[in-house]
Each structure stands twice: as C-alpha cells, then as structure tokens.
N, C-alpha and C positions, 0 to 999 in steps of 0.2 A: 388594633393596628396589626397585631400578629396574625389575626385571622385573614385580614385583607392581604397581607404579604404572602401567606400560604396559598390563598385563593389565586392570586395573580401568578405565583410561581407554578401552580398546577396548570393554569391556562397557557403558560409559556412552555412548560416541559413537554406537553403532549405533541404540539406541532413540531417542536424542535427535534424530539426523538424520532418522530415519524419521518421527517425530511432527512435527518442524518442517517437513519437505518435504511431508508429506501435507496439513497445515493450509495451508501456503503455496499448494499446488496448487489447493485448493478455493477459497480466497479470491481467488487470482490469476485463476482462471477467471471468478468472478463479477464482478470488476473489469474484466476484459478485454472482457466482453460490452458494456460501454459504447461500445466502438468498432465494434461490429458494424454499426451503421447507416451509419457513415462508410465501412466496408469495402464494403458493398453499393452505396454511392453513388459508388464509384470510388477509394477509398483504396487505394494499393498494398499488397500483402500484406506486403512487407518493412517498410514504414512501420508497419503494424498490429502486426507482431511486435516492432518496436523500441519502440513506445509501450507495449505490454504488458509488455515486460521492464523498462521504466523504473518500473513500479509495484512491482516486487519489493522494493527496499530498504525501502520504508515498511512492507510486509507482514512482512518478515523481522524487523523490530525486535520484533514481538510474538510471532511464531511461534517464534523462537529461544528466547525466555523460556519459553514453554509447553513446548517440546520439551525444554529443559534440565531444567525442574522435573519433569515427568512421566517423562522418561527416567531421571533420577536415582532417582526412586521405584521405577520398574520394575526398573532394573538392580540396585540394592542389595537390593531385596526378593528378586530371583532369587538373588543371591549368598547371602542369608540363608536362603532356603528350601532351597537346595542344600547348606547347611551350610558353604559356603566361607568365609564371614565367621567362623564359629565356629572353624574350623581355623586361620585367620589370627590370631584372638585367642589361641587356645591356644598358637600358636607364639611369642607374645610381642609381637605388633604391637598398638600402642595404637589406640584409636578415632581419635585425631587423625591417626595415620599412615595409617589406612585411608581417612580422609576427604580426605586431601591431594589425591589425583587428581581428585576432584570439585571441589575448590576451584580447582585449576589450570584445569580445564575451564571453570569459572565465570568466572575471570579472562580467559581467552581470549575467551569470549562477550562479556564486558564490553567488551573492547577492540574487538571487531568491531562492537558496537552503537554505540560512540562514533564509529567511522569511518562507519557508516551514517548516524547522526544528524547529524554535523557536515558531511559532504560528499555522500554518495550520495543521501540522501533529499531534501534541497533541490534538488540537481541534477535528480533524476528528476521531482519535482513541478513544478519550473519549466519543464523541457523539455516535459513533457506539456501543461502549460497553454499554452505558447507555440505548440506545434504544433496544438493543438485550436483556438486562436483563429485562427491563420493558415488552417487548413482551413475553418473556418466562415466566415471573411471572404472566402475565395476563391470567385469565381464558378464555377471549375472543379468545386468540391465539389457544385454544384447541377446544372450542365448536362452533366457528363460521364457521367451515367447513360445507358446505351445501351438503345435499344428502347422507351423510354417518353416520354411527354410531361411535360417538367419545367416547373414554374411558377416563373419567375424573379421575377415580381411578379404581382399580380392582372391586369395588363394585358399581360404578355409571357409567351409560352409557347415553349419550345424543344424540338425533337426531334432526337436524334442516332441514326442507324442503327447506326453502328459507330465504335469508337475503336481506332486502331492503337497498338502498343507505343511508338511514337515520340511519341505525344500528339496526332497529327493525327486530326481527326474527319471521318467520311464520311457522306454522306446527311443534309444539314442542312436543317432547316425552322425558321424563326423567325417567329412571328406576333405583331405589335406593335399593340396597340389603345390606346396612350397618348393618341392623338388620336382620340376616338371617331368624329368625322366622316370621318376618312380612315385606316382601318386598313391596315396594311402587312404583307405576307407576303414573307419572304425565303426563297429556295430555292437551295441551292448543293451542288455535288458534294463539296466538301471545305472544311475550314477549321481554324482553331486560335486559341487565345487567345494574345495577345502583350502584353507590357508595353512601353509607350512613354513618352517624356518627358511627354507630355500626359495619360497615364493608360492604363488597360487598354483594349484594342481586341479585337474579335472579327473576325478577318480571314476573309472567305469568298471562295472562288475558283470560277470557272466556274458562274455561277448567274444568277438573275433576281430582280427586285424587282417585286412586284405591289401597286399602290395602288388602293384603291376609294374613290371619292367618293360617299358616301351621299346627298349632296344631289341630284346629277343621275344617280346610278347609272352612273358612268363608271369604267371600268377602265383604268389606266395600267400598261404593261408595259415594264420596262427590263432589258435583258440586260447583264451585266457580266463582265469577266474577273477582276476583284478588287474587293471592296468591304469597307471598314473600318467596322464598326458600333461607335459609341462606347458603352461599357458602364460608364463610370466612375460614373454615377449609381446603379448597382446595387451597387457595391462598398461594403461596410461600412467605416466609419472607426473603427478601434479607439481611436486616441489613446493617450495615456500611461496605462499600467495601474498600479494599486496592487499592490505585491507583498505578498501575504498572509503572515502569520508563518511558515506551514509551507513557503513557497517561498523563504525567506531563509536564507542561510548564517549561521553563528554570529556572525561578525564584523559582519554586517548587523543582527543582533539586538542586539548589544552597542552598536554605534554606528550607529543608523539615521539617515537623512537628516532634516534639519530641515524639518518641514512641519506644517501644521495637522492633516492626517490622522494623522500619526505620534503627535501629542499625544493624539488621540482614541483611537487603538488601542494606546497604550503598555502598558496592562495585558495585552493579548493577546500583545504582543511579549515582555514579561517572562515571561509564563506559558509561552510556547513555548521560550524560552531555558532556563528552569529545568527544563522537561520533558526537554529533550535532555541536560541535565546529570544528572538524577536517574534517568531510566528505566534506564540500564545498571546502576545500583547494585542493582536488583532481581534481577539474575542471581545475585549472591553470596547475597543474602538468601533467595531461593527455594531455593537448594541447601542452605543450612543448615536450612531448614524441612523439606526432604525427608529430609535425614540424620537429623533429630530423630525423624521418623516411623519410621525403620528401625533406627537405632542407639541411640536413647534408651532408658534403663531397662535392665533385665536381660534375659537370654535367656529366651524363652518357647517351649516346644515346640509350642504350638498356633498359632504364627505371630503376626504383628503386624498383622492386618487392621484392628483397631480403631484402633491408633496411626497406621497409614497413612491411614485414612479421615479422622482428625482433621487430620493433616498436609496432606492434599490439600485439605480444606476451608479450612484456615488459609491455605495458599498462594494459593488462588483469591480468598479474601476480601481478603487483603493487596493482591493485584494489582488487584482491583476498587476498593478504597479509593484506591490510587494513581491509577488512571484518573479517579476522581471528583474528586480534588484537582486534577488537570491541567485539568479543565474549569471550575474556579472561578477567576474573574478579579477578583472583588470581595474586599475586605479582604486585600490582598496581605501586609500585615505579619503576619497570622496564618496565612495559607495557605502561604506559601513556606517558613517553618520546618517546617511539618508535612510538606511534600513530602519534605524530606530526613530528617526524624525517622522517618517510617514505615518505609522500607526498612532504615535503620540499626538501629532498635529491633527490627524483626522478625528481622533477621539475628542480632542479639545474643541474642535469646531462643531462636532456633533453635539457635545454637551452644551455648548453655548446656545445652539438653536433649540435643543430640547428643553432648555431652561427658560425659554422665552425670547431668545434672539430672533430677529426677523430678517427674512429675505425680501428686501424692499421691492426689487424688480418683480418678484413673484406676486407679492400682495397687490401691487399696482395693476398687474395683469388681471388678477382675480377681480379687483374692484371694477376695472373696465368691462370685464365680461358680465359682471352683475348689472352694471348700468345699462349695457347693451341689451341684456335680457329684459330689463324693466321697461326700456323704451319700446322694445318689440311687443311687449304685452300691452 
C-alpha cells in the first residue's frame, strides 16, 4: 500500500509542480517588470533580483492552489485513462484508499500556504515596500543615471558621466537655477553622495563654481579642491508609514496598535486576517472536487470528459467565489461565516461525490446518450 501511495503522489506532484511553477513564472515576470525603471536608473542587479524574489510567496499562495487542483485532475484522469485506477479497484483498493495520497498532498500544500501567509508573504510585502520607498526617497535613485541629464527639480539639473562600482561619480555637472537672477553651474572631476549629521551632502572634488549675475552680465569663477553641496531640501521626507493589512504579520492583525487609523481600517484588517486563515482550506476542498470529477460514479469506457469539465468549472467557480468574499469588507457578520462555509461545504460535497455519491441528472443524461448511440448503430 505504501508503494501505491508513493506512486500516486509522484504522479500528482509532477503536474502540480509544473502547473504551479509555470503560472508563478508568468506572474512573477509581470510583477518584476515594475522594478525595471529603477534598474535602469541605477538599482543594483542583486537588489533587483532580491526584490523580485520577495514577490514569490504572495504569488505562490494562489499558483499552488491552481497547480494542486488541475494537477490532481490531470494525474487521476491519466491513471483512469490508462486503466491503472481500474486495476487498483479490481485489486480490492477502495476509492478512499486511492484518494488518500491526494489528500496527503493537499494537507502538505495547506501547511505550506499557512507558512506563506503567516510569515513569508507579509515579510516579502513589507520588505519590498520599505526598499521601494527608500529607493524613491534617495537622491541617488535620480542622479546616479549615467550619461544623461537628470532633473532633480525644475530648477536643478545634474549630469554624471560615469559611476564606479564603489559608488564614486566621475565627470559631474550641476546646473542650479533656484535663484533666477544668479544661476550657478558646478563642474567637478569626481564626487559622491554622503550622509552627515546635518543631512545629505553632495561632495564634489577638483572642480569649479560658475555664477552668472544676469543683472550686470558678470561671471564669477571659483575653483575648489572640495565643495559640499547641501541637498537636504531635495530629499523626500517619508515620515511614519501606515502598515497596510497585507504588510502585517498575523499577530499584528490580531492585536493592532491603538490609533484612529486602525479604527477606520479595522474591517480591512479583519478581512485580511480571515483570508489568511481560510485560503489554505481551499487546498483540501479543491482536491475533493477534482477527485469527484475523476472517481465519482461508475466506470465509463468512454472516459469522464464531461464529469471532469463539470469538476473543473466547479473548482474555478468556488475559488472565484472565495476571492470575491475576501474583497467584501462590509457586513462582516454575514461575510466572515461565508468565508469559512464555502471551502468546507465545497470540500464536503466533493468528498461525497468522490466517495460514490451520484449526480442523478448527469447519469440520466449519459444513459440517454448511450441509448441513442445504440439505436443509431
């Protein structure tokens, strides 16, 4: 029996992982494109890859469900079409025994999804958000582009010829027109951004300062070995940030801080908490629906295409219904019980049909088709 369980689990794992990773790759690529602009603007490749990988846990929560569901349908239909299930039934194995490997796999996926939802997803979302804010707020995100004129503000333009791996900039030009009557142009051989106690500074070395007085058309030229340009006024001030529900760990959803914003957003916090608790339950529910499509009813030589089509549609509709309930934050006393009832009821109905329950209207239709085919012959 153990050998059969391992064999069926291998048959299930291959299509499940293929579907899950294929969907994950497509979605991950579309999400990673959000960081391409920052990559062009000077974001290190390693940071780009790290940010992209942090998106995976949130994507995997849904692709694992779809992979498990359609992988189960595919694997059991293949076993059925190859008559392997028929041989196992004839050998005395019950439907519940044959379904056990799929249920084991569903429980493993459920556990993985709880780990993703409780720890990895909020960690990834929070880290991505913090790094994006830090990058957007950093002046280096603007001026570190090489070979182009970068607009710091409407009145300040910066040009960098080259940037070294150590972060030093070569061939610097800064044109400052914040005082329209006396525009200033800074030129330096090299420079770098530094953080000081007084704020960020742009340190330029071996250069000159050119100031033009438009009033009397006079040019003032000053050579310097080192010049510190105060750029604190350009740096964005993020201030305290509100942690959105999908950025919070479970314990932060259960016991949030006491603030006016929390009271306003409490329905969203509760909805996010219930979503993380409920979503993994769909793994078992979807497996039972898939099993009902392949193992429900009696053996049919012409295959189970219609039953599988109904099971696939039912599984997708159940998942769509669950996603819709997750988005509803009004009338929580009605919605939250439905969140839990839907996967439990869907799983129970699927288990009933997978264990031998019958769809009378479907069987009658199949019998009529068989009779019609016989008469035609």
